[in-house]
Backbone as CSV, one residue per row, in Angstrom:
resi,resn,N_x,N_y,N_z,CA_x,CA_y,CA_z,C_x,C_y,C_z
1,MET,0.849,-1.180,0.000,0.000,0.000,0.000,0.884,1.229,0.000
2,LYS,0.600,2.174,-0.904,1.389,3.401,-0.998,0.935,4.396,0.047
3,PRO,1.853,5.149,0.602,1.432,6.205,1.520,0.731,7.309,0.733
4,ALA,-0.313,7.859,1.318,-1.037,8.940,0.669,-0.214,10.216,0.736
5,SER,-0.316,10.994,-0.322,0.407,12.262,-0.327,-0.291,13.260,0.588
6,VAL,0.449,14.268,0.998,-0.119,15.311,1.851,-1.279,15.994,1.137
7,ALA,-1.137,16.234,-0.156,-2.198,16.892,-0.925,-3.456,16.027,-0.951
8,THR,-3.292,14.721,-1.151,-4.443,13.822,-1.174,-5.153,13.820,0.172
9,LEU,-4.363,13.772,1.234,-4.958,13.805,2.571,-5.657,15.131,2.830
10,ALA,-5.082,16.221,2.359,-5.688,17.538,2.561,-7.028,17.627,1.838
11,VAL,-7.079,17.148,0.595,-8.334,17.177,-0.165,-9.372,16.299,0.526
12,ALA,-8.974,15.117,0.952,-9.906,14.226,1.647,-10.433,14.876,2.924
13,ALA,-9.562,15.539,3.646,-9.979,16.202,4.891,-10.951,17.335,4.594
14,ILE,-10.681,18.106,3.549,-11.564,19.220,3.195,-12.927,18.690,2.771
15,LEU,-12.943,17.681,1.903,-14.213,17.135,1.446,-14.981,16.485,2.585
16,GLY,-14.286,15.878,3.508,-14.950,15.285,4.668,-15.520,16.337,5.590
17,THR,-14.840,17.479,5.671,-15.286,18.566,6.531,-16.412,19.361,5.887
18,PHE,-16.348,19.477,4.575,-17.331,20.263,3.831,-17.984,19.381,2.776
19,PRO,-18.965,18.571,3.167,-19.574,17.637,2.224,-20.157,18.330,0.994
20,ALA,-20.578,19.592,1.118,-21.151,20.288,-0.025,-20.118,20.471,-1.135
21,LEU,-18.832,20.433,-0.790,-17.798,20.569,-1.803,-17.655,19.293,-2.625
22,ALA,-18.045,18.168,-2.068,-17.995,16.914,-2.810,-19.097,16.972,-3.858
23,LYS,-18.771,16.605,-5.076,-19.743,16.697,-6.175,-20.763,15.568,-6.060
24,SER,-22.011,15.929,-5.836,-23.050,14.911,-5.764,-23.812,14.922,-7.089
25,PRO,-24.406,13.795,-7.455,-25.131,13.724,-8.714,-26.266,14.752,-8.755
26,PRO,-26.509,15.351,-9.922,-27.640,16.281,-10.043,-28.938,15.573,-9.660
27,GLY,-29.748,16.233,-8.891,-31.039,15.682,-8.500,-30.992,14.737,-7.313
28,GLN,-29.817,14.531,-6.726,-29.689,13.568,-5.619,-30.597,13.930,-4.446
29,ALA,-30.539,15.166,-3.996,-31.354,15.573,-2.851,-32.841,15.459,-3.178
30,PHE,-33.211,15.892,-4.382,-34.620,15.839,-4.772,-35.121,14.398,-4.815
31,ILE,-34.368,13.518,-5.464,-34.868,12.153,-5.640,-34.919,11.418,-4.304
32,THR,-33.987,11.713,-3.415,-34.023,11.117,-2.072,-35.299,11.560,-1.357
33,LYS,-35.586,12.850,-1.427,-36.787,13.396,-0.798,-38.061,12.840,-1.457
34,ALA,-38.010,12.642,-2.767,-39.167,12.102,-3.490,-39.477,10.678,-3.034
35,VAL,-38.448,9.858,-2.890,-38.658,8.480,-2.425,-39.270,8.500,-1.023
36,GLN,-38.726,9.325,-0.143,-39.270,9.411,1.219,-40.721,9.889,1.190
37,GLY,-41.003,10.857,0.342,-42.368,11.365,0.222,-43.331,10.302,-0.282
38,ASN,-42.900,9.528,-1.270,-43.753,8.450,-1.775,-44.016,7.408,-0.693
39,LEU,-42.985,7.046,0.046,-43.170,6.079,1.137,-44.167,6.607,2.168
40,ALA,-44.041,7.894,2.493,-44.953,8.509,3.465,-46.386,8.527,2.941
41,GLU,-46.555,8.850,1.655,-47.911,8.925,1.079,-48.569,7.548,1.042
42,VAL,-47.799,6.506,0.775,-48.358,5.153,0.803,-48.843,4.832,2.218
43,GLN,-48.039,5.159,3.216,-48.455,4.916,4.607,-49.685,5.736,4.968
44,MET,-49.723,6.991,4.534,-50.894,7.843,4.815,-52.131,7.299,4.105
45,GLY,-51.946,6.826,2.893,-53.070,6.249,2.154,-53.639,5.032,2.863
46,ARG,-52.750,4.182,3.363,-53.212,3.001,4.111,-53.937,3.415,5.385
47,LEU,-53.409,4.453,6.028,-54.045,4.958,7.243,-55.447,5.487,6.928
48,ALA,-55.590,6.185,5.817,-56.897,6.721,5.421,-57.884,5.595,5.128
49,GLN,-57.397,4.531,4.537,-58.276,3.399,4.272,-58.737,2.745,5.577
50,GLU,-57.863,2.719,6.540,-58.168,2.086,7.825,-59.015,2.984,8.726
51,LYS,-58.656,4.264,8.833,-59.264,5.158,9.817,-60.294,6.125,9.228
52,GLY,-60.331,6.210,7.905,-61.238,7.167,7.278,-62.684,6.908,7.646
53,HIS,-63.406,7.981,7.835,-64.824,7.895,8.180,-65.678,7.836,6.915
54,SER,-65.354,8.679,5.953,-66.166,8.749,4.733,-65.595,7.847,3.638
55,ASP,-66.460,7.462,2.721,-66.030,6.664,1.571,-65.037,7.452,0.710
56,GLU,-65.233,8.779,0.640,-64.337,9.619,-0.161,-62.914,9.605,0.403
57,THR,-62.798,9.676,1.723,-61.474,9.638,2.359,-60.819,8.285,2.104
58,LYS,-61.580,7.213,2.239,-61.037,5.873,2.003,-60.621,5.704,0.542
59,ALA,-61.429,6.209,-0.369,-61.104,6.105,-1.798,-59.845,6.904,-2.130
60,PHE,-59.719,8.084,-1.545,-58.520,8.889,-1.771,-57.302,8.162,-1.195
61,GLY,-57.474,7.532,-0.057,-56.389,6.742,0.527,-55.932,5.645,-0.425
62,GLN,-56.879,4.953,-1.052,-56.530,3.896,-2.015,-55.783,4.487,-3.204
63,ARG,-56.238,5.634,-3.661,-55.574,6.294,-4.800,-54.132,6.667,-4.440
64,LEU,-53.927,7.159,-3.209,-52.565,7.498,-2.767,-51.666,6.264,-2.773
65,VAL,-52.181,5.153,-2.260,-51.390,3.919,-2.208,-51.003,3.486,-3.622
66,THR,-51.970,3.451,-4.508,-51.719,3.014,-5.885,-50.733,3.936,-6.602
67,ASP,-51.033,5.236,-6.605,-50.214,6.183,-7.372,-48.812,6.349,-6.799
68,HIS,-48.703,6.435,-5.484,-47.387,6.657,-4.882,-46.545,5.384,-4.855
69,SER,-47.183,4.215,-4.871,-46.412,2.976,-5.013,-45.766,2.942,-6.394
70,HIS,-46.544,3.282,-7.406,-46.016,3.327,-8.775,-44.928,4.396,-8.897
71,ALA,-45.198,5.575,-8.365,-44.210,6.667,-8.433,-42.928,6.285,-7.707
72,ASN,-43.060,5.535,-6.629,-41.867,5.161,-5.875,-41.010,4.147,-6.621
73,GLU,-41.640,3.274,-7.387,-40.865,2.352,-8.230,-40.004,3.151,-9.197
74,ARG,-40.601,4.145,-9.825,-39.882,4.980,-10.794,-38.810,5.812,-10.084
75,ALA,-39.141,6.440,-8.954,-38.180,7.276,-8.229,-36.997,6.446,-7.742
76,SER,-37.274,5.240,-7.265,-36.197,4.370,-6.798,-35.287,3.961,-7.945
77,ALA,-35.863,3.720,-9.118,-35.055,3.377,-10.290,-34.175,4.560,-10.699
78,VAL,-34.733,5.772,-10.655,-33.947,6.969,-10.972,-32.825,7.127,-9.951
79,ALA,-33.155,6.947,-8.682,-32.139,7.071,-7.627,-30.987,6.101,-7.892
80,SER,-31.315,4.853,-8.127,-30.274,3.853,-8.399,-29.473,4.223,-9.643
81,GLY,-30.162,4.740,-10.646,-29.505,5.124,-11.891,-28.499,6.255,-11.739
82,ILE,-28.700,7.108,-10.740,-27.745,8.211,-10.535,-26.811,7.927,-9.362
83,GLY,-26.835,6.676,-8.905,-25.894,6.279,-7.863,-26.314,6.622,-6.449
84,VAL,-27.609,6.780,-6.229,-28.133,7.106,-4.903,-28.865,5.882,-4.362
85,THR,-28.559,5.485,-3.157,-29.286,4.388,-2.527,-30.645,4.927,-2.065
86,PRO,-31.743,4.382,-2.602,-33.060,4.902,-2.217,-33.326,4.674,-0.733
87,PRO,-33.878,5.680,-0.052,-34.258,5.493,1.356,-35.309,4.394,1.474
88,THR,-35.404,3.810,2.644,-36.375,2.736,2.857,-37.499,3.132,3.804
89,GLU,-37.450,4.371,4.304,-38.530,4.817,5.180,-38.678,6.333,5.075
90,PRO,-39.854,6.818,5.446,-40.094,8.264,5.438,-39.198,8.982,6.451
91,THR,-39.209,10.306,6.387,-38.439,11.112,7.339,-39.094,11.050,8.717
92,ALA,-38.364,11.513,9.715,-38.902,11.550,11.086,-40.150,12.433,11.146
93,LYS,-40.143,13.561,10.442,-41.314,14.449,10.441,-42.513,13.748,9.808
94,GLN,-42.278,13.054,8.700,-43.373,12.342,8.042,-43.934,11.239,8.943
95,ARG,-43.074,10.555,9.654,-43.547,9.521,10.591,-44.346,10.166,11.725
96,ALA,-43.894,11.317,12.206,-44.606,12.015,13.284,-45.987,12.471,12.807
97,ASP,-46.072,12.971,11.563,-47.371,13.375,11.007,-48.318,12.175,10.943
98,HIS,-47.800,11.043,10.501,-48.591,9.816,10.433,-49.092,9.430,11.827
99,ASP,-48.188,9.448,12.787,-48.549,9.048,14.156,-49.593,9.992,14.755
100,ARG,-49.477,11.285,14.445,-50.444,12.265,14.939,-51.834,11.968,14.373
101,LEU,-51.909,11.710,13.075,-53.200,11.413,12.458,-53.751,10.058,12.916
102,ALA,-52.872,9.109,13.189,-53.314,7.770,13.605,-54.072,7.798,14.925
103,LYS,-53.873,8.851,15.708,-54.556,8.968,17.001,-55.990,9.470,16.855
104,LEU,-56.343,9.935,15.672,-57.680,10.484,15.436,-58.597,9.409,14.860
105,SER,-59.888,9.702,14.889,-60.846,8.782,14.272,-62.073,9.561,13.820
106,GLY,-62.878,8.885,13.022,-64.135,9.480,12.564,-63.948,10.736,11.742
107,ALA,-64.899,11.647,11.882,-64.886,12.878,11.104,-63.670,13.746,11.425
108,SER,-63.181,13.682,12.666,-62.002,14.484,13.005,-60.776,13.973,12.243
109,PHE,-60.672,12.654,12.032,-59.586,12.120,11.204,-59.727,12.650,9.784
110,ASP,-60.927,12.558,9.228,-61.130,12.982,7.847,-60.728,14.443,7.648
111,ARG,-61.129,15.321,8.575,-60.792,16.747,8.458,-59.282,16.966,8.532
112,ALA,-58.639,16.360,9.522,-57.199,16.545,9.694,-56.424,15.927,8.528
113,PHE,-56.863,14.779,8.064,-56.225,14.116,6.933,-56.324,14.987,5.684
114,ALA,-57.511,15.500,5.403,-57.711,16.333,4.213,-56.841,17.583,4.289
115,ALA,-56.814,18.236,5.443,-55.993,19.445,5.601,-54.512,19.119,5.409
116,HIS,-54.071,18.018,5.957,-52.670,17.619,5.809,-52.346,17.331,4.341
117,MET,-53.233,16.643,3.653,-53.002,16.295,2.248,-52.959,17.542,1.362
118,VAL,-53.792,18.534,1.661,-53.750,19.786,0.892,-52.390,20.449,1.086
119,ALA,-51.998,20.653,2.317,-50.728,21.328,2.596,-49.556,20.549,2.007
120,ASP,-49.556,19.248,2.178,-48.460,18.413,1.695,-48.368,18.440,0.169
121,HIS,-49.493,18.324,-0.507,-49.468,18.313,-1.968,-49.209,19.691,-2.551
122,GLU,-49.605,20.762,-1.864,-49.227,22.104,-2.338,-47.703,22.243,-2.337
123,LYS,-47.079,21.797,-1.262,-45.619,21.857,-1.145,-44.976,20.977,-2.214
124,ASP,-45.476,19.767,-2.378,-44.916,18.839,-3.362,-45.033,19.393,-4.777
125,VAL,-46.179,19.934,-5.124,-46.371,20.480,-6.476,-45.363,21.601,-6.737
126,ARG,-45.156,22.485,-5.766,-44.152,23.552,-5.931,-42.760,22.970,-6.169
127,GLU,-42.376,22.000,-5.335,-41.040,21.407,-5.448,-40.868,20.644,-6.756
128,TYR,-41.872,19.895,-7.173,-41.778,19.129,-8.423,-41.755,20.071,-9.629
129,ARG,-42.522,21.152,-9.590,-42.473,22.122,-10.702,-41.079,22.710,-10.832
130,ALA,-40.467,23.080,-9.726,-39.120,23.653,-9.756,-38.115,22.632,-10.283
131,GLU,-38.203,21.399,-9.822,-37.261,20.356,-10.262,-37.452,20.024,-11.734
132,ALA,-38.701,20.025,-12.200,-38.997,19.653,-13.591,-38.357,20.608,-14.591
133,LYS,-37.980,21.800,-14.173,-37.353,22.786,-15.066,-35.889,22.471,-15.343
134,LYS,-35.315,21.563,-14.563,-33.905,21.211,-14.728,-33.754,20.172,-15.831
135,LYS,-32.518,19.797,-16.106,-32.245,18.859,-17.205,-31.448,17.666,-16.698
136,ASP,-32.078,16.792,-15.929,-31.416,15.577,-15.474,-32.474,14.506,-15.225
137,ALA,-32.048,13.339,-14.782,-32.979,12.217,-14.587,-34.035,12.525,-13.527
138,ALA,-33.643,13.214,-12.462,-34.612,13.565,-11.418,-35.643,14.545,-11.960
139,ALA,-35.212,15.442,-12.835,-36.137,16.407,-13.443,-37.152,15.695,-14.337
140,ALA,-36.693,14.701,-15.081,-37.608,13.931,-15.926,-38.637,13.206,-15.071
141,TYR,-38.199,12.635,-13.961,-39.128,11.986,-13.030,-40.137,13.006,-12.502
142,ALA,-39.658,14.181,-12.103,-40.537,15.225,-11.559,-41.594,15.625,-12.587
143,ALA,-41.174,15.828,-13.830,-42.108,16.235,-14.882,-43.152,15.148,-15.142
144,GLU,-42.720,13.895,-15.095,-43.615,12.767,-15.334,-44.632,12.608,-14.197
145,THR,-44.220,12.907,-12.979,-45.046,12.680,-11.793,-45.943,13.868,-11.460
146,LEU,-45.568,15.037,-11.898,-46.279,16.268,-11.546,-47.791,16.218,-11.825
147,PRO,-48.242,15.748,-12.997,-49.705,15.730,-13.227,-50.477,14.906,-12.193
148,VAL,-49.901,13.816,-11.716,-50.566,12.989,-10.703,-50.650,13.753,-9.387
149,LEU,-49.566,14.438,-9.027,-49.581,15.231,-7.786,-50.604,16.359,-7.869
150,GLU,-50.723,16.961,-9.037,-51.728,18.028,-9.212,-53.143,17.467,-9.064
151,GLN,-53.371,16.251,-9.573,-54.675,15.603,-9.387,-54.923,15.321,-7.908
152,HIS,-53.893,14.849,-7.223,-54.031,14.578,-5.781,-54.374,15.859,-5.031
153,LEU,-53.727,16.956,-5.400,-54.010,18.238,-4.748,-55.473,18.622,-4.954
154,GLN,-55.963,18.489,-6.169,-57.366,18.822,-6.433,-58.305,17.924,-5.626
155,MET,-57.987,16.645,-5.563,-58.822,15.718,-4.786,-58.793,16.087,-3.302
156,ALA,-57.614,16.412,-2.784,-57.492,16.780,-1.377,-58.253,18.069,-1.081
157,GLN,-58.173,19.032,-2.003,-58.913,20.276,-1.821,-60.421,20.006,-1.807
158,GLY,-60.877,19.107,-2.655,-62.287,18.725,-2.651,-62.702,18.066,-1.345
159,LEU,-61.842,17.190,-0.839,-62.122,16.553,0.456,-62.190,17.591,1.566
160,ALA,-61.241,18.525,1.556,-61.175,19.540,2.613,-62.426,20.422,2.598
161,LYS,-62.905,20.783,1.413,-64.114,21.611,1.308,-65.333,20.832,1.814
162,ALA,-65.391,19.570,1.504,-66.529,18.745,1.914,-66.545,18.510,3.426
163,LYS,-65.392,18.602,4.059,-65.281,18.290,5.499,-65.522,19.498,6.386
164,HIS,-65.602,20.682,5.799,-65.791,21.889,6.637,-67.194,22.363,6.653
């Protein structure tokens, strides 16, 4: 084994100290967040099917499971394609949101679920629109997925109006 040069060690130390200086694949942060978001939406959809009071809430839950499972297959493939290991679980905040809603039942669950889905999909639509303007694999995924997220937002807004 050759001894490392001082310059090599210095570069390694700098990159280790300042991870932002290390070149990460374009779209890495977005696609990681997208996978986590899809995992969270599948869990929320299952929760809506289980705890939802109205047929509309349960149906929307089923739609979330179906659409976000499909989107996650694509997002995970993009992640692997750009050298990113896809996450296997939602973020801590997403898990906390799920746990908070899981404590509710009946009409109060439906109202809180609808409000959460509106806020979450508004944020997602903004982020996916911004990413879709770029020119990389994550941007192509964002552009492909955006129409489904916009439909989810409209459905969530309809649920929220019906629940108030």
